[in-house]
C-alpha positions in Angstrom: -130.1 -3.0 59.8 -134.0 -2.4 57.9 -135.4 0.9 58.4 -137.7 -0.5 60.9 -134.9 -1.7 63.0 -133.1 1.7 62.5 -136.6 3.3 64.2 -137.0 1.0 67.1 -132.9 1.6 68.1 -133.1 5.2 68.1 -136.5 5.0 70.3 -134.5 3.1 72.6 -131.9 5.5 72.8 -134.6 8.1 73.2 -136.3 5.8 75.7 -132.5 5.4 78.0 -131.9 9.1 77.6 -135.4 10.0 79.3 -134.7 7.3 81.9 -131.3 8.4 82.7 -132.7 12.2 83.0 -135.6 10.8 85.2 -133.3 9.4 87.8 -131.0 12.9 87.5 -134.8 14.5 88.3 -135.5 12.0 91.0 -131.9 12.4 93.1 -132.5 16.4 92.5 -135.8 16.4 94.3 -134.3 14.0 96.8 -131.9 16.4 97.7 -134.7 19.3 97.7 -136.9 17.3 99.8 -134.4 16.7 102.2 -133.1 20.0 102.9 -136.7 21.2 103.4 -137.3 18.9 106.0 -134.6 19.9 107.8 -135.5 23.8 107.2 -139.1 22.5 108.5 -137.6 20.8 111.8 -135.5 23.8 112.3 -138.2 26.3 112.4 -140.2 24.0 114.4 -137.2 24.0 116.9 -137.4 27.6 116.8 -141.2 28.2 117.0 -141.7 25.7 120.3 -138.7 27.7 122.1 -140.8 30.8 121.4 -143.7 29.2 122.6 -142.0 28.7 126.1 -140.1 31.6 126.2 -143.8 33.2 125.7 -145.3 31.0 128.3 -142.3 32.0 130.7 -142.9 35.4 130.9 -146.8 34.8 130.7 -146.3 32.6 134.3 -143.7 35.2 135.3 -145.9 38.5 135.1 -148.9 36.6 136.3 -146.5 36.1 139.6 -146.4 32.2 139.6 -142.9 30.5 140.7 -141.9 28.6 138.2 -139.2 26.9 139.7 -142.1 25.7 142.4 -144.8 24.7 139.7 -142.0 22.8 137.9 -141.4 20.7 141.0 -145.1 20.7 141.8 -145.7 18.8 138.2 -142.6 16.0 139.1 -144.0 15.1 142.2 -147.8 15.1 140.8 -148.7 17.5 143.7 -150.3 19.7 141.1 -152.9 17.3 140.3 -152.9 16.1 143.9 -154.2 20.1 144.4 -157.0 19.8 142.1 -158.3 16.5 143.0 -158.6 17.8 146.8 -160.7 21.0 145.6 -163.2 18.7 144.2 -163.3 16.8 147.2 -163.7 19.9 149.3 -166.7 20.8 146.6 -164.5 23.5 145.9 -164.7 25.5 142.8 -161.5 24.7 140.5 -159.7 27.7 138.8 -160.4 28.0 135.0 -159.0 30.1 132.0 -160.1 33.0 131.2 -161.8 32.8 128.0 -163.0 35.7 126.2 -166.4 36.8 125.8 -166.6 36.8 121.7 -170.2 36.9 120.2 -171.1 34.7 117.5 -173.3 36.8 116.2 -170.6 39.4 114.7 -169.1 36.1 113.1 
């Protein structure tokens, strides 16, 4: 083997070793990505459950009958009540907003 062939052979061996290390790194990071995605899904589920719990608590504290509200949503009656209020020119209750001065921002 000539000197030039020897150098190219060594370069080829290094290249193959780098390819193998790269494949191992890709497999490792693929596993890390899967774990992080699973963790994000779990945290999202917990957050949604906490939001629903807070909503339930707020509705219950304000005296809203949650079972009746659920039935109205399923039957579509809730939107019908708002439409009737519009037909009768009655004001539709709005959410309370906080009075925030934009000058203070």
